[in-house]
TORPA-4810 file (N, C-alpha, C, O; in nm, 3 decimals):
<nodes>
NODE_1_10.888_14.160_16.371_10.882_14.023_16.422_11.019_13.959_16.436_11.031_13.855_16.502_M
NODE_2_11.124_14.017_16.377_11.257_13.959_16.384_11.281_13.856_16.275_11.201_13.841_16.182_G
NODE_3_11.392_13.786_16.289_11.430_13.689_16.187_11.441_13.549_16.248_11.451_13.532_16.370_T
NODE_4_11.438_13.450_16.160_11.459_13.310_16.198_11.559_13.250_16.100_11.570_13.294_15.986_V
NODE_5_11.632_13.148_16.146_11.726_13.078_16.060_11.666_12.944_16.023_11.640_12.859_16.109_T
NODE_6_11.644_12.926_15.893_11.577_12.807_15.842_11.671_12.723_15.756_11.771_12.773_15.705_L
NODE_7_11.636_12.596_15.741_11.705_12.507_15.649_11.604_12.409_15.595_11.506_12.376_15.662_G
NODE_8_11.627_12.361_15.474_11.540_12.260_15.415_11.627_12.140_15.380_11.731_12.155_15.316_V
NODE_9_11.585_12.021_15.422_11.669_11.905_15.398_11.588_11.776_15.394_11.472_11.770_15.435_S
NODE_10_11.654_11.672_15.342_11.601_11.536_15.341_11.664_11.464_15.458_11.787_11.450_15.463_I
NODE_11_11.584_11.417_15.552_11.637_11.345_15.667_11.685_11.207_15.626_11.620_11.139_15.546_A
NODE_12_11.799_11.165_15.679_11.843_11.026_15.662_11.766_10.944_15.765_11.778_10.969_15.885_V
NODE_13_11.687_10.845_15.721_11.598_10.773_15.813_11.673_10.681_15.909_11.793_10.654_15.893_P
NODE_14_11.598_10.634_16.009_11.655_10.537_16.104_11.663_10.399_16.039_11.580_10.367_15.954_E
NODE_15_11.761_10.318_16.077_11.856_10.346_16.185_11.978_10.426_16.142_12.065_10.458_16.223_P
NODE_16_11.986_10.458_16.012_12.106_10.521_15.958_12.133_10.660_16.016_12.247_10.697_16.043_Y
NODE_17_12.025_10.737_16.035_12.042_10.873_16.084_12.113_10.878_16.218_12.209_10.953_16.235_G
NODE_18_12.066_10.799_16.313_12.127_10.797_16.447_12.268_10.738_16.442_12.357_10.783_16.513_S
NODE_19_12.287_10.636_16.358_12.420_10.576_16.344_12.522_10.681_16.303_12.626_10.697_16.366_Q
NODE_20_12.490_10.754_16.196_12.585_10.852_16.144_12.601_10.970_16.239_12.711_11.026_16.250_L
NODE_21_12.494_11.009_16.308_12.504_11.118_16.405_12.597_11.078_16.520_12.680_11.158_16.565_Q
NODE_22_12.583_10.953_16.567_12.670_10.905_16.674_12.815_10.896_16.630_12.906_10.931_16.706_G
NODE_23_12.837_10.850_16.507_12.973_10.843_16.455_13.034_10.982_16.441_13.151_11.003_16.472_L
NODE_24_12.953_11.078_16.393_13.002_11.216_16.378_13.044_11.271_16.514_13.148_11.336_16.526_R
NODE_25_12.963_11.246_16.617_12.999_11.291_16.751_13.127_11.223_16.798_13.212_11.286_16.861_A
NODE_26_13.141_11.094_16.766_13.258_11.019_16.806_13.387_11.067_16.742_13.495_11.049_16.798_G
NODE_27_13.375_11.129_16.626_13.494_11.184_16.561_13.535_11.318_16.624_13.639_11.374_16.589_F
NODE_28_13.452_11.369_16.717_13.486_11.493_16.786_13.417_11.616_16.733_13.455_11.728_16.766_G
NODE_29_13.312_11.597_16.648_13.238_11.711_16.594_13.133_11.753_16.696_13.029_11.688_16.710_D
NODE_30_13.160_11.863_16.767_13.073_11.907_16.877_12.934_11.945_16.830_12.840_11.945_16.910_A
NODE_31_12.918_11.978_16.702_12.788_12.020_16.650_12.696_11.901_16.619_12.578_11.920_16.588_A
NODE_32_12.751_11.779_16.625_12.678_11.662_16.576_12.540_11.644_16.639_12.443_11.617_16.569_A
NODE_33_12.530_11.660_16.771_12.403_11.631_16.838_12.296_11.736_16.810_12.178_11.713_16.837_H
NODE_34_12.336_11.850_16.757_12.237_11.952_16.725_12.195_11.954_16.580_12.115_12.038_16.538_G
NODE_35_12.250_11.860_16.502_12.222_11.858_16.358_12.173_11.719_16.319_12.255_11.628_16.308_I
NODE_36_12.043_11.699_16.296_11.995_11.569_16.249_12.064_11.532_16.117_12.087_11.618_16.033_P
NODE_37_12.096_11.404_16.100_12.166_11.358_15.980_12.078_11.383_15.858_11.960_11.345_15.857_T
NODE_38_12.134_11.446_15.754_12.051_11.493_15.644_12.128_11.513_15.515_12.251_11.514_15.514_H
NODE_39_12.053_11.529_15.407_12.104_11.580_15.280_12.043_11.719_15.262_11.921_11.733_15.257_V
NODE_40_12.127_11.820_15.254_12.078_11.958_15.246_12.014_11.987_15.111_12.064_11.948_15.006_T
NODE_41_11.901_12.056_15.116_11.840_12.114_14.996_11.860_12.265_14.996_11.893_12.324_14.893_L
NODE_42_11.841_12.329_15.112_11.868_12.472_15.129_11.951_12.487_15.256_11.905_12.448_15.364_V
NODE_43_12.072_12.543_15.247_12.155_12.559_15.365_12.099_12.665_15.460_12.003_12.733_15.425_P
NODE_44_12.156_12.679_15.581_12.105_12.778_15.677_12.082_12.914_15.613_12.173_12.972_15.553_P
NODE_45_11.959_12.963_15.628_11.917_13.088_15.563_11.838_13.171_15.662_11.739_13.124_15.718_T
NODE_46_11.881_13.295_15.682_11.810_13.385_15.774_11.702_13.461_15.697_11.731_13.524_15.595_E
NODE_47_11.579_13.455_15.746_11.467_13.522_15.680_11.383_13.595_15.783_11.388_13.563_15.902_V
NODE_48_11.307_13.692_15.737_11.211_13.759_15.825_11.104_13.659_15.866_11.052_13.584_15.782_E
NODE_49_11.070_13.657_15.995_10.975_13.559_16.046_10.839_13.567_15.975_10.770_13.466_15.962_A
NODE_50_10.801_13.687_15.931_10.670_13.700_15.867_10.666_13.639_15.727_10.561_13.635_15.663_D
NODE_51_10.781_13.590_15.678_10.784_13.523_15.548_10.753_13.374_15.560_10.735_13.306_15.459_R
NODE_52_10.746_13.323_15.683_10.726_13.179_15.704_10.601_13.123_15.635_10.611_13.018_15.572_L
NODE_53_10.486_13.187_15.645_10.368_13.130_15.578_10.387_13.112_15.428_10.346_13.010_15.373_P
NODE_54_10.449_13.207_15.363_10.474_13.197_15.220_10.573_13.087_15.187_10.559_13.017_15.086_G
NODE_55_10.674_13.072_15.273_10.774_12.966_15.253_10.709_12.830_15.269_10.734_12.739_15.189_I
NODE_56_10.626_12.815_15.372_10.558_12.687_15.394_10.468_12.651_15.275_10.465_12.536_15.231_R
NODE_57_10.396_12.749_15.223_10.307_12.724_15.110_10.389_12.682_14.988_10.349_12.591_14.915_A
NODE_58_10.502_12.749_14.966_10.589_12.717_14.853_10.642_12.574_14.864_10.640_12.500_14.766_H
NODE_59_10.688_12.535_14.983_10.743_12.401_15.003_10.636_12.294_14.982_10.664_12.189_14.925_L
NODE_60_10.514_12.321_15.028_10.405_12.225_15.009_10.376_12.207_14.860_10.350_12.096_14.814_A
NODE_61_10.381_12.317_14.786_10.355_12.309_14.642_10.464_12.230_14.570_10.435_12.147_14.484_E
NODE_62_10.591_12.257_14.606_10.703_12.185_14.544_10.693_12.035_14.574_10.707_11.952_14.484_V
NODE_63_10.668_12.001_14.701_10.661_11.860_14.740_10.546_11.789_14.669_10.560_11.675_14.626_A
NODE_64_10.433_11.856_14.659_10.317_11.794_14.597_10.337_11.761_14.451_10.270_11.673_14.397_G
NODE_65_10.429_11.831_14.386_10.455_11.809_14.244_10.573_11.716_14.219_10.617_11.701_14.105_A
NODE_66_10.625_11.653_14.326_10.742_11.565_14.314_10.704_11.423_14.349_10.605_11.399_14.418_F
NODE_67_10.783_11.327_14.301_10.760_11.187_14.332_10.873_11.131_14.418_10.984_11.183_14.417_R
NODE_68_10.842_11.025_14.492_10.944_10.956_14.571_11.053_10.901_14.478_11.028_10.872_14.361_S
NODE_69_11.174_10.889_14.533_11.284_10.836_14.453_11.383_10.763_14.545_11.394_10.797_14.663_F
NODE_70_11.455_10.664_14.491_11.551_10.588_14.573_11.677_10.669_14.600_11.723_10.746_14.515_P
NODE_71_11.733_10.651_14.720_11.859_10.714_14.757_11.952_10.607_14.810_11.908_10.513_14.876_M
NODE_72_12.080_10.622_14.782_12.180_10.529_14.834_12.306_10.605_14.871_12.359_10.684_14.793_R
NODE_73_12.353_10.578_14.993_12.481_10.631_15.040_12.585_10.521_15.027_12.558_10.404_15.053_L
NODE_74_12.706_10.561_14.986_12.813_10.461_14.971_12.949_10.529_14.968_12.975_10.613_14.882_E
NODE_75_13.035_10.493_15.063_13.171_10.546_15.064_13.180_10.690_15.110_13.080_10.753_15.143_G
NODE_76_13.302_10.741_15.111_13.327_10.876_15.162_13.389_10.966_15.057_13.445_10.921_14.957_T
NODE_77_13.377_11.096_15.084_13.438_11.199_15.002_13.478_11.314_15.092_13.447_11.313_15.212_G
NODE_78_13.545_11.413_15.037_13.583_11.530_15.115_13.589_11.653_15.027_13.617_11.645_14.908_T
NODE_79_13.561_11.768_15.087_13.574_11.896_15.018_13.707_11.962_15.051_13.734_12.073_15.004_F
NODE_80_13.790_11.898_15.131_13.920_11.955_15.164_14.007_11.966_15.039_13.995_11.880_14.952_R
NODE_81_14.092_12.066_15.025_14.120_12.173_15.121_14.026_12.294_15.109_14.039_12.390_15.185_P
NODE_82_13.933_12.290_15.014_13.845_12.404_14.994_13.758_12.430_15.116_13.737_12.545_15.154_L
NODE_83_13.707_12.323_15.176_13.621_12.334_15.293_13.649_12.215_15.385_13.663_12.103_15.335_S
NODE_84_13.657_12.235_15.518_13.695_12.126_15.610_13.579_12.030_15.637_13.525_12.026_15.748_P
NODE_85_13.542_11.952_15.535_13.427_11.863_15.544_13.463_11.724_15.491_13.526_11.711_15.386_V
NODE_86_13.420_11.620_15.565_13.421_11.483_15.517_13.276_11.439_15.512_13.199_11.469_15.603_V
NODE_87_13.238_11.369_15.407_13.099_11.331_15.390_13.086_11.188_15.338_13.182_11.130_15.287_Y
NODE_88_12.965_11.133_15.354_12.930_11.007_15.290_12.867_11.041_15.155_12.780_11.129_15.146_V
NODE_89_12.911_10.973_15.052_12.870_11.005_14.916_12.729_10.955_14.886_12.687_10.848_14.931_R
NODE_90_12.657_11.035_14.811_12.525_10.996_14.762_12.544_10.943_14.620_12.568_11.020_14.527_L
NODE_91_12.532_10.811_14.604_12.560_10.750_14.473_12.433_10.719_14.395_12.440_10.687_14.276_V
NODE_92_12.318_10.730_14.459_12.191_10.717_14.388_12.095_10.822_14.445_12.084_10.839_14.566_E
NODE_93_12.026_10.892_14.355_11.932_10.995_14.398_11.986_11.136_14.384_11.913_11.233_14.405_G
NODE_94_12.114_11.150_14.348_12.172_11.284_14.338_12.103_11.371_14.232_12.077_11.488_14.260_A
NODE_95_12.072_11.318_14.112_12.004_11.403_14.013_11.867_11.450_14.063_11.826_11.563_14.035_P
NODE_96_11.796_11.363_14.137_11.665_11.402_14.190_11.681_11.511_14.297_11.603_11.606_14.300_D
NODE_97_11.782_11.495_14.385_11.807_11.598_14.487_11.841_11.732_14.421_11.796_11.837_14.465_C
NODE_98_11.922_11.725_14.317_11.962_11.848_14.248_11.842_11.918_14.185_11.827_12.040_14.194_T
NODE_99_11.755_11.837_14.122_11.635_11.895_14.061_11.542_11.952_14.169_11.483_12.058_14.152_R
NODE_100_11.529_11.878_14.280_11.440_11.920_14.388_11.487_12.050_14.451_11.406_12.140_14.473_L
NODE_101_11.617_12.061_14.482_11.664_12.183_14.545_11.652_12.303_14.452_11.634_12.417_14.497_Q
NODE_102_11.662_12.278_14.320_11.643_12.386_14.224_11.501_12.440_14.228_11.479_12.560_14.214_G
NODE_103_11.404_12.351_14.248_11.264_12.395_14.257_11.238_12.468_14.389_11.165_12.567_14.393_R
NODE_104_11.299_12.417_14.497_11.282_12.483_14.627_11.342_12.624_14.623_11.284_12.718_14.677_V
NODE_105_11.457_12.638_14.557_11.524_12.769_14.550_11.485_12.847_14.424_11.562_12.932_14.378_R
NODE_106_11.370_12.820_14.369_11.320_12.890_14.250_11.343_13.041_14.265_11.298_13.101_14.362_D
NODE_107_11.414_13.103_14.168_11.439_13.247_14.177_11.313_13.331_14.192_11.319_13.443_14.244_P
NODE_108_11.200_13.278_14.147_11.074_13.352_14.160_11.003_13.322_14.292_10.900_13.383_14.323_E
NODE_109_11.058_13.230_14.370_10.993_13.188_14.494_11.049_13.259_14.617_11.134_13.348_14.605_G
NODE_110_11.002_13.221_14.737_11.041_13.288_14.861_11.171_13.237_14.922_11.215_13.289_15.024_P
NODE_111_11.235_13.136_14.860_11.360_13.081_14.915_11.469_13.090_14.808_11.538_12.992_14.781_V
NODE_112_11.483_13.206_14.750_11.570_13.221_14.632_11.712_13.265_14.669_11.766_13.358_14.610_N
NODE_113_11.773_13.198_14.767_11.908_13.235_14.807_12.014_13.178_14.713_11.994_13.073_14.651_R
NODE_114_12.125_13.248_14.703_12.238_13.201_14.622_12.322_13.106_14.708_12.321_13.117_14.831_E
NODE_115_12.394_13.015_14.644_12.479_12.921_14.715_12.624_12.964_14.705_12.667_13.020_14.604_L
NODE_116_12.701_12.937_14.812_12.843_12.973_14.812_12.923_12.881_14.720_13.024_12.921_14.663_A
NODE_117_12.876_12.755_14.706_12.943_12.657_14.622_12.839_12.589_14.533_12.721_12.589_14.567_F
NODE_118_12.880_12.531_14.421_12.785_12.455_14.338_12.718_12.347_14.422_12.783_12.286_14.508_P
NODE_119_12.591_12.322_14.399_12.516_12.224_14.478_12.573_12.084_14.457_12.594_12.040_14.344_Y
NODE_120_12.597_12.013_14.569_12.654_11.878_14.565_12.593_11.799_14.680_12.642_11.807_14.792_H
NODE_121_12.487_11.721_14.654_12.419_11.650_14.763_12.512_11.548_14.829_12.583_11.473_14.762_P
NODE_122_12.511_11.547_14.963_12.599_11.461_15.041_12.549_11.458_15.185_12.457_11.531_15.220_H
NODE_123_12.609_11.372_15.268_12.577_11.366_15.410_12.705_11.393_15.489_12.796_11.310_15.490_V
NODE_124_12.712_11.507_15.553_12.831_11.545_15.630_12.847_11.454_15.751_12.752_11.429_15.825_T
NODE_125_12.971_11.405_15.772_13.001_11.324_15.891_13.115_11.384_15.973_13.147_11.332_16.080_V
NODE_126_13.176_11.490_15.925_13.279_11.562_16.001_13.294_11.701_15.941_13.299_11.717_15.819_A
NODE_127_13.300_11.801_16.028_13.309_11.938_15.980_13.387_12.023_16.080_13.349_12.034_16.197_H
NODE_128_13.496_12.082_16.033_13.570_12.177_16.115_13.643_12.116_16.232_13.671_12.185_16.330_G
NODE_129_13.676_11.987_16.225_13.751_11.924_16.333_13.896_11.906_16.288_13.933_11.949_16.179_I
NODE_130_13.978_11.842_16.370_14.120_11.828_16.337_14.138_11.746_16.209_14.054_11.663_16.175_S
NODE_131_14.247_11.772_16.140_14.276_11.697_16.018_14.287_11.547_16.048_14.243_11.464_15.969_E
NODE_132_14.345_11.514_16.162_14.360_11.373_16.200_14.223_11.308_16.217_14.200_11.196_16.171_E
NODE_133_14.131_11.378_16.284_13.997_11.323_16.306_13.921_11.313_16.174_13.845_11.218_16.154_A
NODE_134_13.940_11.409_16.083_13.874_11.401_15.952_13.930_11.285_15.869_13.856_11.218_15.797_M
NODE_135_14.060_11.263_15.881_14.120_11.148_15.813_14.059_11.018_15.865_14.033_10.926_15.788_D
NODE_136_14.036_11.012_15.996_13.978_10.892_16.057_13.835_10.870_16.008_13.796_10.758_15.977_R
NODE_137_13.757_10.979_16.002_13.619_10.970_15.953_13.618_10.921_15.808_13.538_10.835_15.771_A
NODE_138_13.708_10.975_15.728_13.715_10.938_15.586_13.746_10.789_15.571_13.688_10.721_15.487_Y
NODE_139_13.839_10.738_15.655_13.882_10.599_15.644_13.778_10.504_15.704_13.747_10.401_15.644_A
NODE_140_13.724_10.538_15.821_13.635_10.445_15.891_13.500_10.426_15.820_13.436_10.322_15.835_E
NODE_141_13.457_10.526_15.744_13.328_10.516_15.676_13.343_10.483_15.528_13.246_10.491_15.452_L
NODE_142_13.464_10.446_15.486_13.489_10.418_15.343_13.400_10.304_15.291_13.367_10.301_15.173_A
NODE_143_13.363_10.211_15.380_13.281_10.098_15.338_13.134_10.114_15.377_13.056_10.020_15.364_D
NODE_144_13.097_10.232_15.426_12.960_10.253_15.472_12.863_10.251_15.352_12.895_10.300_15.244_Y
NODE_145_12.744_10.193_15.374_12.641_10.192_15.270_12.504_10.190_15.335_12.484_10.127_15.439_A
NODE_146_12.409_10.258_15.274_12.270_10.259_15.322_12.182_10.301_15.205_12.222_10.382_15.122_A
NODE_147_12.061_10.246_15.200_11.968_10.290_15.095_11.826_10.292_15.149_11.791_10.217_15.240_D
NODE_148_11.744_10.379_15.089_11.605_10.394_15.130_11.529_10.467_15.020_11.588_10.518_14.925_W
NODE_149_11.397_10.473_15.035_11.313_10.546_14.942_11.284_10.683_15.002_11.224_10.693_15.109_L
NODE_150_11.326_10.787_14.934_11.300_10.923_14.981_11.156_10.960_14.945_11.119_10.960_14.828_C
NODE_151_11.077_10.992_15.047_10.935_11.020_15.025_10.896_11.162_15.062_10.778_11.193_15.072_E
NODE_152_10.995_11.249_15.083_10.965_11.388_15.115_11.084_11.457_15.178_11.193_11.400_15.185_G
NODE_153_11.063_11.579_15.223_11.169_11.656_15.288_11.106_11.735_15.403_10.986_11.725_15.428_F
NODE_154_11.187_11.813_15.473_11.135_11.885_15.589_11.197_12.024_15.602_11.305_12.050_15.550_A
NODE_155_11.125_12.110_15.672_11.170_12.245_15.704_11.218_12.244_15.849_11.149_12.194_15.937_L
NODE_156_11.336_12.300_15.872_11.395_12.305_16.006_11.424_12.450_16.045_11.444_12.537_15.960_Y
NODE_157_11.425_12.473_16.178_11.464_12.603_16.232_11.575_12.582_16.333_11.570_12.490_16.415_E
NODE_158_11.675_12.669_16.326_11.785_12.662_16.422_11.753_12.748_16.543_11.726_12.867_16.529_Q
NODE_159_11.755_12.688_16.662_11.726_12.761_16.784_11.845_12.843_16.830_11.955_12.832_16.776_G
NODE_160_11.822_12.926_16.932_11.929_13.010_16.987_12.039_12.924_17.050_12.151_12.971_17.070_S
NODE_161_12.006_12.797_17.081_12.105_12.705_17.136_12.184_12.633_17.028_12.267_12.547_17.058_D
NODE_162_12.160_12.669_16.901_12.232_12.608_16.790_12.175_12.477_16.741_12.224_12.420_16.644_G
NODE_163_12.069_12.428_16.807_12.009_12.299_16.770_11.904_12.319_16.660_11.823_12.411_16.665_V
NODE_164_11.908_12.230_16.560_11.810_12.234_16.452_11.689_12.149_16.488_11.703_12.033_16.525_W
NODE_165_11.569_12.208_16.477_11.445_12.138_16.510_11.350_12.141_16.391_11.335_12.243_16.323_R
NODE_166_11.286_12.026_16.367_11.194_12.013_16.255_11.068_12.095_16.280_11.005_12.083_16.385_K
NODE_167_11.031_12.178_16.182_10.906_12.254_16.190_10.791_12.179_16.123_10.679_12.177_16.173_L
NODE_168_10.821_12.117_16.009_10.715_12.049_15.935_10.774_11.958_15.828_10.877_11.990_15.768_R
NODE_169_10.708_11.846_15.805_10.747_11.757_15.697_10.661_11.784_15.574_10.545_11.824_15.585_E
NODE_170_10.720_11.761_15.458_10.650_11.782_15.331_10.659_11.655_15.247_10.757_11.636_15.176_Y
NODE_171_10.558_11.567_15.256_10.560_11.444_15.178_10.540_11.473_15.030_10.470_11.566_14.991_P
NODE_172_10.604_11.390_14.947_10.589_11.406_14.803_10.448_11.365_14.759_10.380_11.288_14.826_F
NODE_173_10.408_11.420_14.645_10.279_11.387_14.587_10.296_11.288_14.474_10.368_11.189_14.486_G
NODE_174_10.229_11.315_14.364_10.233_11.225_14.248_10.272_11.306_14.124_10.198_11.313_14.026_T
NODE_175_10.389_11.367_14.134_10.436_11.450_14.023_10.484_11.366_13.906_10.459_11.246_13.902_G
NODE_176_10.553_11.428_13.810_10.603_11.356_13.693_10.697_11.244_13.736_10.758_11.250_13.842_P
NODE_177_10.708_11.143_13.653_10.798_11.031_13.682_10.940_11.083_13.698_10.982_11.170_13.623_A
NODE_178_11.015_11.029_13.796_11.152_11.076_13.819_11.246_11.036_13.707_11.216_10.946_13.628_P
NODE_179_11.359_11.103_13.701_11.463_11.069_13.606_11.514_10.929_13.641_11.529_10.899_13.759_V
NODE_180_11.541_10.842_13.543_11.591_10.707_13.573_11.712_10.714_13.666_11.800_10.797_13.647_P
NODE_181_11.715_10.626_13.765_11.823_10.627_13.863_11.956_10.597_13.795_11.964_10.516_13.703_A
NODE_182_12.059_10.666_13.843_12.192_10.640_13.790_12.291_10.669_13.901_12.267_10.753_13.987_Q
NODE_183_12.402_10.599_13.897_12.504_10.619_13.999_12.588_10.739_13.962_12.628_10.757_13.847_S
NODE_184_12.614_10.824_14.064_12.699_10.940_14.042_12.845_10.895_14.045_12.881_10.811_14.127_A
NODE_185_12.929_10.948_13.957_13.071_10.911_13.960_13.137_10.964_14.086_13.092_11.062_14.144_P
NODE_186_13.243_10.898_14.128_13.314_10.943_14.247_13.374_11.080_14.223_13.428_11.108_14.116_A
NODE_187_13.363_11.165_14.324_13.425_11.298_14.316_13.449_11.345_14.457_13.356_11.352_14.537_A
NODE_188_13.575_11.377_14.488_13.609_11.417_14.624_13.631_11.567_14.638_13.674_11.614_14.743_D
NODE_189_13.603_11.641_14.533_13.626_11.785_14.541_13.506_11.860_14.494_13.423_11.809_14.418_T
NODE_190_13.495_11.985_14.540_13.388_12.070_14.496_13.398_12.096_14.346_13.297_12.115_14.279_A
NODE_191_13.521_12.095_14.293_13.540_12.116_14.150_13.475_12.002_14.072_13.412_12.025_13.969_A
NODE_192_13.491_11.879_14.124_13.428_11.766_14.058_13.277_11.777_14.064_13.208_11.745_13.967_G
NODE_193_13.227_11.823_14.177_13.082_11.841_14.191_13.031_11.946_14.094_12.925_11.931_14.034_A
NODE_194_13.109_12.053_14.080_13.070_12.160_13.989_13.060_12.109_13.846_12.970_12.147_13.771_A
NODE_195_13.156_12.023_13.810_13.155_11.970_13.674_13.030_11.884_13.651_12.972_11.885_13.542_A
NODE_196_12.991_11.809_13.757_12.876_11.722_13.740_12.746_11.797_13.733_12.655_11.757_13.659_R
NODE_197_12.735_11.907_13.807_12.606_11.974_13.820_12.596_12.104_13.741_12.499_12.178_13.753_H
NODE_198_12.698_12.132_13.659_12.693_12.255_13.581_12.603_12.236_13.460_12.585_12.329_13.381_S
</nodes>
């Protein structure tokens, strides 16, 4: 049957999603229009197409056992020089995202891929563009803020044209009460993220 490239993420809702996508394109990131604004739970992962039913069942089970939680974006960060990325920081909801992605990537489950870097929830606004353009993204979004109630996540597939398309949404159920909300400390490096999530 061949393979498909999948990703699992939390969509940034409107109007914020389109705002940030437009800004990302404006900074010169050619990939912006093919990537809905999101917080990654599982990065691009190539799997055999016949594994899709099992993956869908697993995601439905994980979502059903989770509860909605507040999310807030505020300010910017960067993974440079380790990785050419500028992002908007997730200052509320990060512990919930971390716990959620751990359940999605359960080593006993069908999405048990390893990560190249320690998990650090964020919203990318510039990737792989000029240093000058990344500096501009970092500065122009320094005062950006948005908040919403996260009520689920979605499964996406990357097409041959490089565009990510939603396959299915997975709304949360009525799982255990979430961890009390807390603000994540500022960290502009993957090392800082590793320290927080180790």
